[in-house]
Residue frames as qw, qx, qy, qz and C-alpha x, y, z in Angstrom:
[[0.311, -0.069, -0.654, 0.686, 180.07, 33.78, 61.90],
 [0.295, -0.019, 0.139, -0.945, 177.30, 36.42, 61.98],
 [0.680, -0.092, -0.484, -0.543, 174.78, 33.90, 60.70],
 [0.603, -0.108, -0.756, 0.228, 175.83, 31.37, 63.34],
 [0.083, -0.032, -0.508, 0.857, 175.61, 33.97, 66.10],
 [0.485, -0.051, -0.088, -0.869, 172.11, 34.87, 64.95],
 [0.713, -0.105, -0.639, -0.268, 171.04, 31.22, 64.87],
 [0.423, -0.082, -0.727, 0.535, 172.34, 30.84, 68.43],
 [0.176, 0.000, 0.284, -0.943, 170.27, 33.86, 69.49],
 [0.645, -0.082, -0.363, -0.668, 167.17, 32.35, 67.91],
 [0.651, -0.093, -0.748, 0.090, 167.84, 29.11, 69.75],
 [0.203, -0.060, -0.598, 0.773, 168.22, 30.98, 73.05],
 [0.385, -0.037, 0.029, -0.922, 165.01, 32.89, 72.43],
 [0.712, -0.103, -0.560, -0.412, 163.12, 29.65, 71.69],
 [0.528, -0.086, -0.747, 0.395, 164.55, 28.06, 74.83],
 [0.017, 0.019, 0.409, -0.912, 163.50, 31.10, 76.85],
 [0.557, -0.086, -0.228, -0.794, 159.97, 30.99, 75.41],
 [0.708, -0.131, -0.685, -0.111, 159.68, 27.33, 76.37],
 [0.365, -0.087, -0.664, 0.647, 160.92, 28.02, 79.90],
 [0.227, -0.045, 0.162, -0.959, 158.51, 30.92, 80.23],
 [0.656, -0.133, -0.417, -0.615, 155.58, 28.70, 79.20],
 [0.744, -0.202, -0.631, 0.085, 156.44, 26.08, 81.84],
 [0.085, 0.397, -0.448, 0.797, 157.08, 28.68, 84.54],
 [0.634, -0.521, -0.536, -0.200, 155.64, 27.59, 87.84],
 [0.666, -0.510, -0.315, 0.444, 158.01, 28.25, 90.69],
 [0.072, -0.993, 0.019, 0.093, 159.25, 31.64, 91.87],
 [0.558, -0.535, 0.473, 0.422, 162.86, 30.43, 91.76],
 [0.571, 0.240, 0.607, 0.498, 162.58, 29.58, 88.09],
 [0.208, 0.927, 0.302, 0.082, 160.98, 32.99, 87.38],
 [0.289, -0.863, 0.272, 0.313, 164.17, 34.65, 88.60],
 [0.571, -0.177, 0.652, 0.467, 166.14, 32.38, 86.28],
 [0.440, 0.631, 0.565, 0.298, 163.86, 33.28, 83.35],
 [0.004, -0.990, -0.087, 0.110, 164.20, 37.00, 84.14],
 [0.430, -0.644, 0.465, 0.428, 167.99, 36.66, 84.14],
 [0.545, 0.133, 0.693, 0.453, 167.92, 34.83, 80.80],
 [0.292, 0.852, 0.420, 0.106, 165.63, 37.51, 79.34],
 [0.160, -0.937, 0.163, 0.263, 168.10, 40.19, 80.39],
 [0.514, -0.367, 0.629, 0.454, 171.01, 38.20, 78.92],
 [0.507, 0.450, 0.657, 0.330, 169.13, 37.68, 75.67],
 [0.141, 0.964, 0.221, -0.048, 168.31, 41.37, 75.47],
 [0.305, -0.789, 0.381, 0.374, 172.00, 42.25, 75.94],
 [0.546, -0.055, 0.710, 0.441, 172.97, 39.79, 73.22],
 [0.396, 0.717, 0.535, 0.210, 170.43, 41.33, 70.84],
 [0.052, -0.974, 0.035, 0.218, 171.76, 44.80, 71.64],
 [0.438, -0.522, 0.579, 0.448, 175.25, 43.56, 70.78],
 [0.529, 0.316, 0.702, 0.355, 173.97, 42.06, 67.53],
 [0.244, 0.911, 0.331, 0.013, 172.34, 45.35, 66.62],
 [0.214, -0.864, 0.297, 0.346, 175.61, 47.20, 67.24],
 [0.510, -0.208, 0.706, 0.444, 177.52, 44.69, 65.07],
 [0.452, 0.602, 0.617, 0.229, 174.94, 45.05, 62.31],
 [0.061, 0.978, 0.091, -0.180, 175.26, 48.82, 62.51],
 [0.341, -0.654, 0.513, 0.439, 179.04, 48.58, 62.07],
 [0.526, 0.134, 0.749, 0.380, 178.64, 46.25, 59.09],
 [0.329, 0.807, 0.477, 0.114, 176.15, 48.61, 57.41],
 [0.110, -0.944, 0.098, 0.294, 178.21, 51.74, 58.19],
 [0.329, -0.550, 0.634, 0.433, 181.31, 50.15, 56.67],
 [0.719, 0.480, -0.193, -0.464, 179.37, 48.68, 53.72],
 [0.303, -0.366, 0.877, 0.065, 180.85, 45.23, 54.33],
 [0.630, 0.254, -0.409, -0.609, 179.57, 43.55, 51.17],
 [0.358, 0.130, -0.924, 0.030, 180.43, 40.07, 52.43],
 [0.068, -0.225, -0.836, 0.496, 178.04, 40.42, 55.37],
 [0.316, 0.109, 0.030, -0.942, 175.29, 42.73, 54.07],
 [0.568, -0.091, -0.663, -0.480, 173.24, 39.85, 52.63],
 [0.451, -0.236, -0.799, 0.319, 173.26, 38.21, 56.06],
 [0.005, 0.165, 0.366, -0.916, 172.31, 41.53, 57.69],
 [0.462, 0.000, -0.297, -0.836, 169.33, 41.91, 55.36],
 [0.585, -0.159, -0.778, -0.165, 168.26, 38.34, 56.15],
 [0.298, -0.220, -0.702, 0.609, 168.47, 38.96, 59.90],
 [0.197, 0.115, 0.137, -0.964, 166.43, 42.15, 59.61],
 [0.564, -0.056, -0.504, -0.652, 163.73, 40.37, 57.59],
 [0.541, -0.186, -0.812, 0.110, 163.63, 37.48, 60.04],
 [0.157, -0.206, -0.568, 0.781, 163.33, 39.82, 63.01],
 [0.354, 0.037, -0.102, -0.929, 160.54, 41.74, 61.31],
 [0.603, -0.147, -0.689, -0.375, 158.64, 38.45, 60.90],
 [0.547, -0.264, -0.722, 0.331, 159.06, 37.76, 64.62],
 [0.009, -0.383, 0.177, -0.907, 158.02, 41.19, 65.89],
 [0.651, -0.449, -0.147, -0.595, 154.94, 39.87, 67.66],
 [0.818, -0.128, -0.532, 0.178, 156.83, 37.19, 69.58],
 [0.563, -0.825, 0.015, 0.043, 157.86, 37.68, 73.20],
 [0.673, -0.474, 0.290, 0.488, 161.42, 38.91, 73.52],
 [0.591, 0.488, 0.366, 0.527, 161.52, 40.28, 69.98],
 [0.242, -0.462, -0.023, 0.853, 163.21, 43.65, 69.51],
 [0.405, 0.816, 0.406, -0.079, 161.43, 46.29, 67.47],
 [0.100, 0.951, -0.113, -0.270, 162.80, 48.79, 64.97],
 [0.742, -0.155, 0.467, 0.456, 165.29, 46.73, 62.97],
 [0.507, 0.623, 0.372, 0.466, 164.63, 48.58, 59.71],
 [0.096, -0.985, -0.021, -0.146, 164.93, 51.93, 61.48],
 [0.632, -0.631, 0.349, 0.285, 168.21, 50.81, 63.04],
 [0.708, 0.211, 0.451, 0.501, 169.42, 49.84, 59.55],
 [0.273, 0.852, 0.235, 0.380, 168.49, 53.29, 58.20],
 [0.375, -0.916, 0.138, 0.039, 170.23, 54.97, 61.14],
 [0.735, -0.320, 0.423, 0.423, 173.36, 52.92, 60.38],
 [0.561, 0.536, 0.385, 0.500, 173.18, 54.00, 56.73],
 [0.009, -0.967, -0.097, -0.234, 172.84, 57.64, 57.81],
 [0.556, -0.763, 0.273, 0.186, 175.77, 57.36, 60.22],
 [0.753, 0.016, 0.438, 0.490, 177.88, 55.75, 57.49],
 [0.374, 0.759, 0.284, 0.451, 177.07, 58.65, 55.17],
 [0.277, -0.957, 0.063, -0.056, 177.98, 61.13, 57.91],
 [0.734, -0.440, 0.358, 0.373, 181.29, 59.31, 58.34],
 [0.646, 0.379, 0.403, 0.527, 181.95, 59.62, 54.60],
 [0.142, 0.902, 0.178, 0.366, 181.19, 63.34, 54.59],
 [0.510, -0.841, 0.138, 0.118, 183.37, 63.97, 57.64],
 [0.763, -0.188, 0.377, 0.490, 186.33, 62.57, 55.70],
 [0.480, 0.750, 0.240, 0.385, 186.00, 65.19, 52.95],
 [0.539, -0.088, -0.153, 0.824, 188.99, 67.54, 53.32],
 [0.057, -0.937, -0.317, -0.134, 188.21, 71.04, 54.56],
 [0.519, 0.192, -0.159, 0.818, 190.94, 73.65, 54.36],
 [0.173, -0.721, -0.380, 0.553, 190.75, 76.81, 56.41],
 [0.324, 0.933, 0.157, 0.015, 190.35, 80.22, 54.83],
 [0.250, -0.844, 0.415, 0.229, 193.97, 80.91, 55.80],
 [0.608, -0.183, 0.708, 0.309, 195.21, 77.80, 53.97],
 [0.252, 0.244, 0.722, 0.597, 193.26, 78.40, 50.79],
 [0.211, 0.182, 0.056, -0.959, 191.27, 81.42, 49.69],
 [0.610, 0.028, -0.461, -0.644, 188.93, 79.13, 47.75],
 [0.119, -0.167, 0.910, -0.360, 188.50, 76.80, 50.73],
 [0.573, 0.250, 0.523, -0.579, 184.73, 76.58, 50.48],
 [0.678, 0.508, -0.263, -0.462, 184.53, 76.09, 46.72],
 [0.321, 0.409, -0.854, -0.005, 187.14, 73.35, 46.92],
 [0.254, -0.043, 0.857, -0.447, 185.39, 71.66, 49.83],
 [0.656, 0.352, 0.305, -0.595, 181.99, 71.76, 48.13],
 [0.598, 0.503, -0.526, -0.336, 183.48, 70.32, 44.95],
 [0.184, 0.275, -0.928, 0.170, 185.02, 67.46, 46.94],
 [0.427, 0.103, 0.667, -0.602, 181.79, 67.02, 48.90],
 [0.711, 0.417, -0.050, -0.564, 179.79, 66.74, 45.69],
 [0.501, 0.437, -0.734, -0.139, 182.26, 64.21, 44.30],
 [0.079, -0.166, 0.906, -0.380, 182.09, 62.14, 47.51],
 [0.595, 0.237, 0.456, -0.618, 178.28, 62.04, 47.35],
 [0.704, 0.479, -0.294, -0.434, 178.22, 61.09, 43.67],
 [0.337, 0.402, -0.851, 0.038, 180.89, 58.41, 44.15],
 [0.267, -0.064, 0.827, -0.491, 179.10, 57.00, 47.18],
 [0.682, 0.328, 0.293, -0.584, 175.74, 56.81, 45.39],
 [0.613, 0.484, -0.549, -0.298, 177.38, 55.18, 42.35],
 [0.105, 0.282, -0.926, 0.228, 178.82, 52.56, 44.70],
 [0.496, 0.121, 0.628, -0.587, 175.39, 51.99, 46.21],
 [0.725, 0.444, -0.036, -0.525, 173.82, 51.55, 42.79],
 [0.618, 0.498, -0.591, -0.146, 176.52, 49.29, 41.36],
 [0.336, 0.286, -0.849, 0.291, 177.69, 47.30, 44.40],
 [0.137, -0.018, 0.749, -0.648, 175.25, 47.44, 47.30],
 [0.590, 0.093, -0.037, -0.801, 171.79, 47.66, 45.77],
 [0.731, 0.122, -0.592, -0.317, 171.76, 44.04, 44.61],
 [0.275, 0.152, -0.854, 0.415, 172.73, 42.74, 48.06],
 [0.271, 0.126, 0.581, -0.757, 169.38, 43.69, 49.59],
 [0.231, 0.506, 0.828, 0.073, 165.81, 42.62, 48.89],
 [0.122, 0.493, 0.398, 0.764, 163.80, 45.11, 46.82],
 [0.362, -0.801, -0.432, -0.202, 161.57, 46.20, 49.71],
 [0.574, -0.459, -0.169, 0.656, 164.57, 47.76, 51.45],
 [0.279, 0.933, 0.172, 0.145, 164.48, 50.55, 48.84],
 [0.738, -0.312, 0.018, 0.598, 168.24, 50.74, 49.21],
 [0.402, 0.311, 0.210, 0.835, 169.02, 53.42, 46.66],
 [0.213, -0.764, -0.294, -0.533, 166.18, 55.67, 47.81],
 [0.686, -0.685, -0.183, 0.160, 167.25, 55.22, 51.43],
 [0.663, -0.165, 0.072, 0.727, 170.84, 56.13, 50.65],
 [0.185, 0.528, 0.271, 0.783, 169.74, 59.17, 48.62],
 [0.429, -0.804, -0.278, -0.303, 167.54, 60.30, 51.51],
 [0.744, -0.549, -0.082, 0.372, 170.36, 59.78, 54.01],
 [0.541, 0.127, 0.148, 0.818, 172.82, 61.68, 51.81],
 [0.042, -0.705, -0.295, -0.644, 170.34, 64.53, 51.52],
 [0.595, -0.776, -0.198, -0.066, 169.92, 64.66, 55.30],
 [0.761, -0.363, 0.019, 0.538, 173.65, 64.39, 56.03],
 [0.417, 0.344, 0.202, 0.817, 174.60, 67.01, 53.43],
 [0.229, -0.809, -0.272, -0.468, 172.00, 69.36, 54.94],
 [0.697, -0.687, -0.090, 0.187, 173.55, 68.90, 58.38],
 [0.706, -0.066, 0.139, 0.692, 177.02, 69.40, 56.91],
 [0.226, 0.589, 0.256, 0.732, 176.00, 72.61, 55.15],
 [0.424, -0.857, -0.210, -0.203, 174.57, 74.02, 58.39],
 [0.734, -0.504, 0.043, 0.452, 177.98, 73.51, 60.01],
 [0.554, 0.215, 0.257, 0.762, 179.68, 75.20, 57.05],
 [0.015, -0.835, -0.306, -0.457, 177.41, 78.25, 57.23],
 [0.569, -0.801, -0.085, 0.164, 178.83, 78.95, 60.69],
 [0.667, -0.296, 0.249, 0.637, 182.32, 79.25, 59.15],
 [0.391, 0.557, 0.405, 0.611, 181.30, 81.54, 56.29],
 [0.235, -0.679, -0.247, 0.650, 182.08, 85.22, 56.82],
 [0.076, -0.352, 0.378, 0.853, 182.68, 86.61, 53.33],
 [0.604, 0.465, 0.105, -0.638, 180.12, 87.45, 50.67],
 [0.461, 0.455, -0.672, -0.359, 181.91, 85.38, 48.01],
 [0.028, 0.099, -0.978, 0.180, 181.66, 82.31, 50.25],
 [0.468, 0.332, 0.554, -0.603, 177.94, 82.89, 50.80],
 [0.589, 0.526, -0.250, -0.560, 177.53, 83.07, 47.03],
 [0.276, 0.345, -0.889, -0.117, 179.54, 79.87, 46.61],
 [0.195, 0.082, 0.893, -0.396, 177.37, 78.14, 49.18],
 [0.547, 0.450, 0.296, -0.641, 174.14, 79.37, 47.60],
 [0.506, 0.497, -0.538, -0.455, 175.32, 78.26, 44.17],
 [0.114, 0.178, -0.975, 0.062, 176.09, 74.79, 45.52],
 [0.340, 0.237, 0.734, -0.538, 172.70, 74.58, 47.24],
 [0.582, 0.518, 0.101, -0.619, 170.75, 75.59, 44.15],
 [0.566, 0.535, -0.526, -0.343, 172.71, 73.54, 41.62],
 [0.381, 0.284, -0.875, 0.088, 174.09, 70.50, 43.43],
 [0.098, -0.162, -0.865, 0.464, 171.85, 70.12, 46.45],
 [0.347, -0.289, -0.306, -0.838, 168.24, 70.86, 45.47]]
């Protein structure tokens, strides 16, 4: 379905390019402008759908996503082509990693005296499990030039850094600062 939707978009873009080249009357220019706007909205929708697929690691559709990104990169110089597909893919990866980290349980200090140590242990496990999944299941779905594993590692590093900054705001005791520093030096270099 995603592939068919993309092929329809390509067909619409080609049709629009042909209409633009034969543009002569002012009335048809308004029609071309309307079609350009419609095509742009459809591409925005496609980009959102691709982002959801990447965030959710939908293995059935990731090959198609990679193909669409490569095709759009080839067409970057054409009129009506959207820029930044690879960056949008990386942003989707980063947002997916953030989603994963947000799901890591975080007890309050009142619920568990070792709340931070437990959370950091679970956080570390989530990162390791996620990167194993990338290496064993997702890496082979993309072309080599996507640098999938390196991208996911970079996104995990960025997301964990953001997560740790939020945790620092909750730390009030010396033992928790020590726990956090130990995690940073040993698990998050």
